[in-house]
SEMI-592266 format. One record per residue: residue in one letter; x, y, z of N, C-alpha, C in turn. Coordinates in steps of 0.001 Angstrom, whole numbers, padded with zeros to 6 digits, always signed. Layout:
REM residues N
aXYZXYZXYZ
...
REM end
This chain:
REM residues 314
m-035367+004950-005780-034224+005697-005254-034533+007186-005359
h-034477+007875-004222-034774+009309-004169-033452+010062-004089
v-033159+010853-005125-031942+011643-005189-032314+013116-005102
a-031643+013853-004219-031856+015291-004088-030602+016023-004542
v-030806+017099-005298-029705+017946-005746-029911+019328-005150
i-029009+019732-004261-029108+021032-003608-028175+022002-004326
g-028769+022967-005002-028016+023897-005822-028179+023556-007290
t-028900+024393-008042-029175+024080-009446-028563+025116-010379
g-027324+025513-010076-026570+026344-010997-026089+025510-012168
n-025044+025964-012852-024566+025264-014045-024246+023800-013786
v-023518+023528-012716-023132+022156-012423-024318+021367-011871
g-025041+021949-010913-026143+021233-010286-027218+020815-011273
r-027610+021720-012166-028665+021361-013118-028174+020332-014134
s-026876+020408-014472-026315+019419-015393-026277+018039-014745
i-025903+018002-013459-025924+016736-012729-027348+016182-012677
a-028304+017046-012375-029700+016602-012272-030182+016009-013591
f-029857+016665-014702-030261+016140-016008-029610+014788-016280
s-028311+014669-015973-027601+013421-016212-028166+012284-015367
i-028491+012582-014117-029082+011554-013250-030459+011143-013780
l-031244+012134-014202-032546+011809-014789-032373+010891-015990
a-031487+011246-016907-031293+010467-018128-030788+009056-017836
s-030045+008901-016734-029517+007581-016386-030608+006614-015947
g-031739+007160-015500-032842+006320-015039-032663+005755-013650
v-031606+006192-012927-031317+005614-011618-032261+006121-010535
a-032881+007288-010746-033719+007900-009708-035198+007711-010017
d-035932+007202-009048-037395+007171-009151-037981+008533-008801
e-037267+009234-007920-037690+010556-007478-036474+011472-007470
l-036645+012689-008004-035569+013651-008104-036055+014972-007524
t-035383+015427-006466-035747+016674-005812-034670+017725-006071
l-035105+018918-006434-034198+020029-006714-034423+021127-005687
v-033333+021751-005266-033427+022862-004317-032517+023986-004776
d-033034+025194-004771-032208+026368-004982-032877+027548-004306
t-032073+028343-003608-032636+029471-002868-032948+030665-003767
k-032463+030642-004997-032809+031718-005924-034260+031543-006346
p-035112+032520-006087-036541+032354-006378-036789+031939-007825
g-037562+030877-007968-037990+030413-009281-037037+029499-010005
l-035760+029443-009592-034783+028691-010366-035020+027185-010296
a-035203+026655-009103-035417+025210-008974-036660+024778-009750
r-037701+025588-009703-038903+025237-010455-038620+025252-011964
a-037887+026273-012435-037583+026365-013859-036816+025135-014332
v-035801+024737-013559-035025+023554-013917-035900+022307-013819
g-036713+022249-012771-037584+021096-012588-038602+020935-013708
e-039170+022042-014154-040131+021961-015267-039454+021375-016506
e-038237+021855-016784-037520+021314-017942-037227+019826-017783
l-036875+019425-016573-036592+018003-016355-037848+017164-016495
r-038976+017697-016124-040226+016970-016355-040472+016783-017849
h-040154+017815-018634-040318+017695-020082-039349+016653-020641
a-038104+016681-020115-037118+015696-020551-037546+014282-020174
a-038114+014130-018981-038585+012807-018554-039660+012283-019498
a-040529+013178-019944-041563+012765-020900-040926+012288-022202
a-039885+013013-022660-039210+012625-023898-038480+011294-023745
f-037892+011073-022559-037184+009823-022300-038119+008669-021951
r-039406+008959-021820-040401+007952-021404-040063+007411-020013
l-039750+008351-019114-039422+008005-017737-040512+008518-016810
d-040867+007722-015824-041877+008132-014854-041257+008722-013596
t-040060+009266-013717-039367+009872-012574-040176+011046-012039
r-040398+011037-010736-041098+012143-010094-040100+013267-009830
v-040395+014467-010303-039515+015617-010131-040211+016662-009268
e-039564+017047-008160-040103+018060-007262-039045+019140-007043
w-039463+020283-006514-038523+021377-006272-038903+022195-005049
f-037891+022794-004428-038087+023634-003254-037117+024808-003312
e-037423+025839-002525-036524+026986-002401-035876+027053-001029
r-036167+026076-000158-035538+026008+001160-034883+024642+001321
d-033630+024650+001754-032897+023398+001928-033598+022468+002911
e-034175+023058+003931-034791+022245+004985-036068+021545+004541
d-036567+021851+003356-037780+021197+002866-037507+019853+002204
v-036251+019525+001967-035906+018222+001406-036114+017149+002476
s-036808+016074+002131-037027+015010+003112-037072+013649+002414
g-036611+012655+003134-036698+011280+002653-035769+010926+001521
a-034719+011690+001293-033793+011393+000201-032854+010254+000596
d-032515+009446-000381-031529+008380-000179-030115+008885-000441
i-029976+009728-001442-028684+010332-001786-028897+011828-001938
v-028048+012620-001285-028128+014076-001376-026840+014588-002000
i-026978+015276-003114-025840+015882-003798-025836+017360-003446
v-024745+017830-002850-024654+019224-002416-023760+019975-003395
s-024378+020782-004250-023615+021555-005236-023871+023047-005099
a-024519+023447-004017-024813+024871-003802-023542+025632-003481
g-023411+026823-004044-022256+027647-003727-021947+028628-004834
y-020918+029421-004578-020462+030397-005564-019489+029705-006519
p-019643+029880-007816-018733+029243-008775-017542+030116-009107
r-016559+029521-009764-015528+030311-010429-016123+030831-011729
l-015842+032077-012057-016457+032717-013208-015424+033052-014273
p-015864+033158-015540-014943+033556-016600-014265+034884-016275
g-012977+034963-016554-012239+036198-016329-011679+036351-014930
q-012098+035490-014003-011591+035556-012632-010387+034635-012479
r-009282+035150-012013-008086+034335-011803-008030+033892-010346
i-009024+033123-009958-009064+032615-008591-009060+031096-008628
s-008543+030509-007581-008525+029056-007479-009776+028577-006757
r-009975+027285-006773-011096+026707-006026-010970+027033-004542
r-009717+027049-004042-009499+027326-002622-010012+028699-002216
d-009957+029648-003176-010374+031013-002866-011863+031119-002564
l-012618+030086-002879-014059+030098-002632-014413+029622-001220
a-013410+029218-000450-013671+028586+000844-014505+029458+001770
g-014112+030712+001937-014832+031581+002857-016264+031824+002438
k-016475+032031+001125-017816+032325+000631-018735+031110+000731
n-018189+029940+000424-019040+028753+000375-019188+028044+001713
a-018319+028344+002658-018391+027676+003963-019716+027948+004666
e-020203+029179+004601-021482+029508+005244-022618+028679+004654
i-022605+028509+003347-023646+027723+002675-023573+026269+003112
i-022378+025710+003092-022211+024301+003463-022601+024070+004920
k-022203+024979+005786-022558+024840+007201-024079+024808+007365
y-024763+025690+006682-026222+025740+006808-026861+024449+006285
v-026420+023998+005123-026973+022756+004569-026720+021596+005518
a-025521+021542+006088-025175+020463+007012-026010+020492+008280
e-026503+021665+008651-027337+021790+009848-028791+021408+009589
v-029344+021804+008441-030792+021704+008260-031253+020509+007434
v-030373+019911+006623-030815+018818+005750-030798+017454+006442
p-029731+017065+007146-029703+015730+007748-030874+015377+008655
p-031412+016296+009473-032528+015892+010341-033752+015362+009590
h-033924+015753+008344-035087+015314+007566-034743+014215+006564
n-033488+013752+006594-033039+012760+005610-032157+011718+006291
r-032707+011094+007312-031947+010136+008098-031493+008951+007227
g-030219+008614+007366-029667+007496+006610-029246+007842+005200
a-029377+009110+004819-028982+009518+003466-027465+009439+003304
r-027049+009282+002072-025634+009327+001711-025372+010653+001018
y-024321+011335+001436-024065+012702+000974-022867+012735+000031
v-023068+013386-001108-022022+013568-002105-021795+015073-002242
i-020628+015538-001797-020338+016971-001793-019624+017351-003088
v-020148+018401-003747-019627+018883-005019-019086+020303-004899
t-019623+021079-003969-019271+022495-003820-017782+022684-003581
n-017173+023608-004310-015739+023891-004160-015445+024889-003038
p-014237+024774-002435-013216+023748-002623-013680+022437-001985
v-013954+021459-002808-014814+020342-002423-014270+019515-001266
d-012965+019307-001202-012426+018463-000128-012527+019148+001235
a-012242+020444+001264-012393+021202+002509-013861+021329+002887
m-014742+021504+001890-016176+021628+002174-016752+020313+002707
a-016272+019196+002185-016723+017903+002707-016257+017714+004146
t-015035+018159+004434-014522+018068+005805-015363+018922+006741
l-015738+020109+006303-016612+020982+007097-017999+020361+007255
f-018552+019836+006190-019879+019221+006248-019899+018071+007263
r-018850+017284+007272-018761+016167+008220-018702+016674+009652
r-017913+017708+009888-017786+018238+011256-019136+018743+011769
v-019880+019436+010909-021146+020033+011344-022265+018999+011428
s-022356+018145+010437-023500+017221+010351-023338+015971+011195
r-022089+015509+011351-021791+014248+012049-022398+013042+011340
e-022697+013174+010065-023236+012052+009299-022136+011041+009003
s-022527+009786+008749-021549+008714+008602-021109+008478+007164
f-021980+008728+006190-021620+008497+004790-021569+009837+004073
i-020370+010359+003982-020129+011614+003266-018905+011394+002393
i-019005+011748+001136-017840+011716+000270-017729+013044-000466
s-016516+013390-000801-016252+014485-001735-016050+013851-003102
t-016527+014522-004141-016285+014006-005489-014811+014045-005835
g-014043+014776-005059-012589+014682-005089-011984+014755-006477
d-011147+013770-006783-010439+013745-008057-011095+012818-009070
s-012366+012542-008908-013061+011716-009902-013080+012405-011263
l-013247+013722-011269-013267+014452-012535-011864+014544-013133
e-010847+014840-012298-009471+014835-012805-009111+013475-013400
t-009624+012420-012786-009347+011080-013306-009865+010924-014728
q-011066+011414-015006-011606+011307-016363-010821+012185-017334
r-010396+013361-016874-009564+014225-017722-008218+013555-018011
f-007658+012915-017006-006396+012183-017141-006538+011089-018202
r-007591+010308-018092-007811+009214-019040-008033+009744-020457
a-008806+010804-020570-009085+011370-021896-007802+011881-022554
k-006958+012559-021779-005707+013091-022326-004747+011966-022699
l-004646+010963-021846-003779+009826-022152-004222+009144-023443
a-005523+008932-023579-006037+008277-024777-005718+009096-026022
a-005908+010411-025935-005646+011281-027081-004168+011294-027444
d-003296+011412-026445-001860+011518-026719-001247+010195-027172
l-001806+009092-026698-001263+007780-027065-001949+007181-028283
g-003046+007799-028708-003763+007297-029871-004436+005968-029634
v-005035+005799-028442-005734+004553-028108-007157+004884-027673
p-008074+003924-027723-009437+004178-027232-009408+004473-025736
v-010228+005407-025315-010234+005756-023895-010683+004574-023044
t-011471+003677-023629-011931+002506-022878-010797+001529-022578
s-009658+001693-023225-008527+000807-022953-007626+001345-021856
v-007918+002574-021377-007040+003246-020426-007546+003074-018995
t-006672+002601-018136-006900+002617-016692-005958+003662-016104
a-006474+004559-015285-005639+005598-014681-006448+006320-013619
y-005766+006799-012592-006433+007524-011515-005605+008734-011093
v-006324+009716-010544-005701+010890-009923-006127+010897-008458
g-005228+011293-007565-005550+011351-006146-005158+012694-005559
g-005336+012828-004245-004941+014045-003549-006053+015055-003441
e-005761+016287-003832-006718+017388-003750-007383+017596-005098
h-008658+017931-005071-009309+018394-006293-008851+019825-006522
g-007820+019974-007367-007279+021303-007573-005777+021275-007742
e-005115+022255-007143-003699+022484-007391-002814+021330-006935
n-003207+020618-005885-002398+019516-005382-002923+018157-005810
a-003530+018110-006988-003894+016820-007558-002623+016043-007881
v-002658+014742-007647-001496+013880-007857-001831+012868-008947
m-001121+012936-010075-001314+011920-011105-000717+010607-010588
l-001524+009601-010443-001065+008322-009895-000573+007458-011053
w+000644+007763-011491+001190+007090-012670+001324+005590-012466
s+001470+005153-011234+001601+003712-010989+000325+002949-011326
t-000805+003672-011438-002081+003009-011760-002366+002985-013255
v-001523+003630-014060-001813+003761-015491-001480+002461-016226
a-002446+002002-017005-002255+000808-017832-003060+000964-019109
i-002564+000359-020184-003264+000332-021459-003624-001119-021751
d-004910-001383-021831-005391-002765-022010-004760-003707-020994
g-004599-003208-019772-004074-004028-018691-002570-004082-018603
t-001855-003486-019563-000394-003488-019547+000110-002201-018902
p+000974-002291-017878+001498-001083-017247+002082-000127-018282
l+001939+001172-018035+002284+002182-019023+003709+002039-019548
d+004711+001894-018665+006092+001832-019121+006305+000639-020057
e+005718-000496-019725+005840-001669-020587+005158-001426-021924
w+003998-000789-021878+003252-000532-023116+004017+000418-024011
l+004590+001477-023426+005364+002430-024219+006566+001739-024871
q+007231+000885-024121+008397+000192-024657+008015-000713-025818
s+006922-001447-025653+006527-002390-026702+005937-001693-027924
s+005302-000525-027706+004668+000188-028813+005616+001136-029535
g+006720+001490-028857+007651+002437-029438+007181+003877-029352
k+006127+004132-028623+005602+005495-028485+006219+006195-027279
t+006107+007513-027259+006577+008316-026141+005417+009125-025583
l+005602+009658-024382+004544+010420-023726+005146+011579-022963
d+004620+012759-023171+005026+013949-022417+004207+013986-021124
r+004756+013396-020082+004001+013296-018826+003747+014671-018216
g+004725+015563-018326+004529+016908-017809+003395+017617-018519
g+003306+017423-019820+002218+018026-020578+000865+017468-020183
v+000821+016176-019906-000429+015549-019458-000858+016144-018126
e+000072+016249-017191-000251+016788-015867-000714+018232-015972
a-000032+019019-016791-000424+020424-016955-001834+020529-017518
y-002158+019672-018471-003502+019674-019060-004559+019373-018001
v-004341+018321-017231-005329+017909-016238-005601+019030-015234
k-004551+019755-014861-004700+020782-013829-005190+022127-014369
s-005113+022323-015677-005451+023647-016218-006654+023678-017137
v-007115+022531-017620-008148+022547-018657-009465+023140-018168
s-009742+023029-016865-010998+023589-016364-011030+025102-016539
r-009889+025766-016377-009840+027224-016565-010191+027585-018010
y-009679+026815-018948-009979+027073-020362-011477+026901-020622
i-012056+025837-020094-013479+025577-020306-014323+026702-019714
i-013998+027102-018493-014748+028171-017833-014623+029481-018605
e-013434+029774-019088-013201+031031-019794-014009+031119-021084
y-014116+030003-021817-014750+030055-023130-016177+029497-023156
a-016506+028619-022214-017863+028058-022183-018670+028550-020991
g-018023+029298-020081-018733+029868-018945-018745+029007-017706
a-018656+027703-017880-018674+026774-016740-018362+025375-017245
t-017881+024529-016347-017778+023109-016664-019128+022474-016363
r-019631+021686-017280-020965+021108-017113-020990+019604-017382
f-020669+019217-018608-020892+017841-019026-019947+016858-018351
g-018671+017248-018224-017722+016366-017541-018116+016089-016106
p-018369+017150-015302-018829+016896-013931-020127+016098-013875
a-021072+016422-014740-022372+015745-014697-022221+014248-014922
a-021477+013875-015962-021311+012455-016265-020509+011746-015186
t-019455+012408-014706-018591+011806-013694-019330+011598-012384
f-020073+012603-011947-020747+012508-010661-021964+011583-010737
t-022562+011459-011914-023634+010473-012092-023079+009067-011936
e-021855+008850-012406-021219+007544-012215-021113+007215-010727
i-020766+008213-009916-020674+008008-008473-022047+007655-007895
v-023061+008426-008280-024407+008196-007762-024895+006805-008148
k-024676+006403-009383-025105+005070-009819-024386+003977-009048
s-023087+004167-008814-022336+003138-008108-022834+002976-006677
i-023268+004094-006064-023857+004014-004728-025246+003394-004793
a-026098+003942-005650-027503+003530-005701-027658+002067-006067
l-026878+001599-007024-026988+000228-007520-025966-000705-006878
d-025206-000171-005931-024155-000938-005246-023239-001630-006257
e-022768-000833-007227-021957-001394-008313-020530-001711-007895
r-020059-001079-006812-018720-001354-006291-017629-001019-007311
r-017789+000103-008013-016763+000556-008939-015607+001203-008174
v-014424+001147-008758-013289+001872-008193-013306+003285-008770
i-013506+004273-007896-013615+005671-008305-012729+006498-007368
s-012094+007515-007914-011202+008335-007082-012001+009425-006382
i-012689+009017-005320-013441+009956-004482-012626+010244-003224
a-013003+011315-002523-012278+011678-001305-013085+011262-000078
t-012394+010654+000856-012962+010240+002137-012031+010727+003248
p-012475+010714+004507-011620+011210+005599-010381+010345+005782
r-009210+010996+005829-007953+010284+006011-007053+011074+006959
k-006313+010327+007751-005377+010946+008702-003954+010734+008222
f-003204+011823+008114-001793+011771+007757-000981+012320+008922
p+000253+011834+009098+001057+012248+010261+001236+013752+010395
s+001336+014473+009286+001623+015904+009356+000379+016775+009491
v-000799+016150+009532-002063+016897+009603-002756+016563+010920
p-003167+017553+011701-003705+017301+013046-004998+016492+013090
e-005792+016535+012030-007047+015775+012044-007345+015235+010657
e-008358+014401+010571-008731+013821+009290-009269+014891+008341
v-008859+014801+007095-009423+015630+006045-009754+014726+004860
f-010590+015234+003974-011009+014443+002823-009948+014516+001729
v-009372+013364+001407-008320+013252+000405-008687+012122-000556
s-008457+012344-001840-008844+011351-002843-007842+010219-002963
v-008367+009010-002947-007640+007784-003246-008620+006899-004015
p-008195+006196-005058-009119+005281-005735-009727+004298-004740
t-011052+004281-004691-011780+003557-003648-012970+002823-004250
v-013251+001654-003743-014455+000935-004159-015665+001677-003594
v-016599+002035-004491-017757+002828-004106-019037+002036-004360
g-019792+001868-003292-021102+001240-003371-021944+001809-002246
r-022837+001031-001724-023620+001506-000582-022773+001547+000691
s-021616+000918+000627-020566+001110+001616-019288+001418+000840
l-018253+001865+001542-017033+002302+000886-015858+001404+001241
g-014977+001179+000277-013756+000439+000491-013877-001004+000045
p-012706-001617-000125-011350-001136+000166-010866-000106-000862
d-009618+000367-000652-009052+001336-001585-007702+000840-002085
l-007074+001650-002945-005808+001256-003559-004593+001892-002897
m-004763+002417-001698-003673+003130-001022-002405+002280-000937
d-002537+001022-000602-001367+000165-000410-000642-000137-001710
r-001267+000155-002841-000644-000137-004132+000135+001055-004689
l+000044+002197-004025+000682+003404-004539+002156+003431-004160
t+002931+004201-004916+004359+004327-004626+004577+005272-003445
e+005773+005225-002875+006093+006124-001770+005969+007572-002198
g+006415+007889-003396+006309+009259-003888+004869+009707-004030
e+004004+008812-004488+002590+009156-004624+001947+009382-003256
v+002301+008564-002286+001765+008736-000932+002238+010060-000336
r+003499+010430-000598+003974+011737-000130+003180+012861-000782
g+002869+012692-002054+002047+013686-002743+000666+013804-002129
l+000089+012680-001721-001218+012711-001067-001140+013443+000268
e-000040+013239+001006+000103+013923+002290+000253+015425+002092
e+000990+015828+001067+001106+017254+000759-000262+017830+000383
a-001042+017055-000343-002401+017488-000674-003238+017638+000584
a-003107+016687+001508-003857+016751+002761-003500+018008+003549
e-002218+018370+003547-001792+019585+004245-002448+020821+003632
a-002516+020863+002300-003143+022000+001625-004641+022036+001906
i-005279+020881+001880-006715+020805+002164-006995+021264+003585
y-006133+020855+004516-006323+021248+005915-006231+022758+006087
r-005288+023390+005396-005168+024850+005486-006438+025528+004955
t-006957+025015+003869-008193+025577+003326-009355+025342+004281
y-009401+024178+004877-010443+023843+005855-010392+024798+007054
l-009191+025111+007531-009064+026060+008641-009615+027432+008255
n-009367+027852+007024-009934+029119+006544-011452+029061+006532
a-011987+027891+006153-013439+027726+006147-014003+027788+007560
l-013325+027138+008504-013762+027191+009894-013777+028616+010416
k-012741+029352+010094-012654+030744+010527-013810+031573+009960
a-014154+031294+008708-015224+032060+008048-016574+031853+008719
v-016765+030670+009320-018061+030383+009951-017982+030408+011474
g-016868+030881+012015-016740+031022+013465-016599+029730+014228
l-015982+028721+013610-015823+027418+014268-014362+027081+014536
e-013500+028062+014657-012099+027777+014898-011930+027006+016205
g-010906+026127+016179-010579+025425+017404-011433+024201+017655
REM end
């Protein structure tokens, strides 16, 4: 399995290391336009492969168009949110749209049949742009897969249960319009409300939601970037595709809602393998579906800003 990671900043290099450690890739290609960076990360990964006793082939390039023959392409190139900046993921749309457009133009011709996993923020709008430009058939946004893990971790901590006993998903937009899908929450298979009643415990749902939506700002402010959570979460996605594990993961795929003129990438818990689906859309409550539509409207507005930035309006 040949996995390519385009963009080796804080998130990209962490993803690359996690994928290497997982052993899922026989070949790992790194790309970064910053001179010397991809090689520096690649050299370290070669050293790590030696320590892990892995024969993974690690290569690197400084031009996106030099990637060829990849089975899975992870696109994480772009400008990050930085400590001290009070900007949202959406605010990166104009800056990152040019990068995504270029990658979508030059990478697919040399990687026919590849599956694309978009990480660059604002990720749902960027995936929608990547699809429009590339016309590729298998494109996903990592969407709310990371919020889902944050949701589960917070629930486990607040309820005092092992995180492995928690089932829960987040849908909608990766960002401000993330929707906590409370109808999917269960502890050891017991729906949350029933579990709370039988256990005698209480839960501050508002506090949980606030944590999920704000914790990334805290991490960025004090650690400089989010690294380990995204790396582990996105490696789970790559493994589920590569090994056709068919896990249910809250990734974003193109969806059409009545109030949005065209399809945009919106997160819904979905079976992920070498093909996608089915999903859990039909199991969600009416309120949750309305929340997803509101998220789609926000994603569409950000997508329009991205189109404007690259001269593709209309």
